[in-house]
N, C-alpha and C positions, 0 to 999 in steps of 0.2 A: 657110205660114199661121202666124200668131202664136198663142201659147197662148190669149190672150184671145179671139181669133176662134174658135178651136175650142170653147172653153168656151161662147161665145154660141150657136154652131150646135147644140151638144149640148143646151143648155137649151131652145132653141127647138124642136128635134125632140122632146124629152121632153114639152114642153107640148102640142105638136101631136098627139102620139100618146097623150096621157093617162098618160104614165109619170111617177110622182111622183119628185121629186129632192130631195136634201138637200145643202146646201153646208156644208163644214167648213173653218174657217180653220187656218192652220199652227199657231197657238197652241193651238187646240182639239185638234189631232192630237197635239201634244207632251204636252199635259196628260193626255189619255186613254191614250196609250201609255206614257208615262214617269212620269206623276204630277205633272209640273210643266211650265209652258209655256216654260221657258228651256233645255230639253234641246238638246244638240248633235245634228247629223245622225248622228254616230258613236253617241251614246247611243240614238237612235231605231232605228238599224240593228241595234244589239246586242239591244235589247229585241224587235224584230220577229223576229230570228233565234231568240231564246229562245222566244217565244210560238208560233212556227210549227215549232219543233224542227228548224231548218235547220242543216246541217253547215257550210255556207259562206254568206257574205254574198251576196245576189243581185246580179248585175251585169246591166245598168248600175244606177246608184243610183236611177233612176226606178222600178225594180221595187220597191225597198224603200219608196219614197215611196207607191206605189200600195197596197202591203200595209198600211202604217201608216194611210193614209186609210181603207181598208176597215175596219180594226179600230176606228178612232175613230168612223166613221159607224155601224157596227153596234151600238155601245154607246149611241147617242144616241136619245132619244125622237123619234118621227117623227109629225108631224101634217101630212097633205097640205094645202097651201094651198087656200082656196076659190077656185073658178074665177071669173074676172072676165068677164062677158059683154060 
């Protein structure tokens, strides 16, 4: 299953179950974690390691991405969308 298909399934299930979601772009993640949107993957991984006080970089790189997304999303204002009937 492609990433876009998984994303669609997760958004659909969240809506169906009334679970609010937030979407964060790669640019927003880099801005919030590193302070600018043009940070490299290496810079994001380094900052994630520092913020989580990790001794080693998480492997695989997807783990670093997930932690960076969680950090970025947690610092964003959240307003649940109004439900469309």
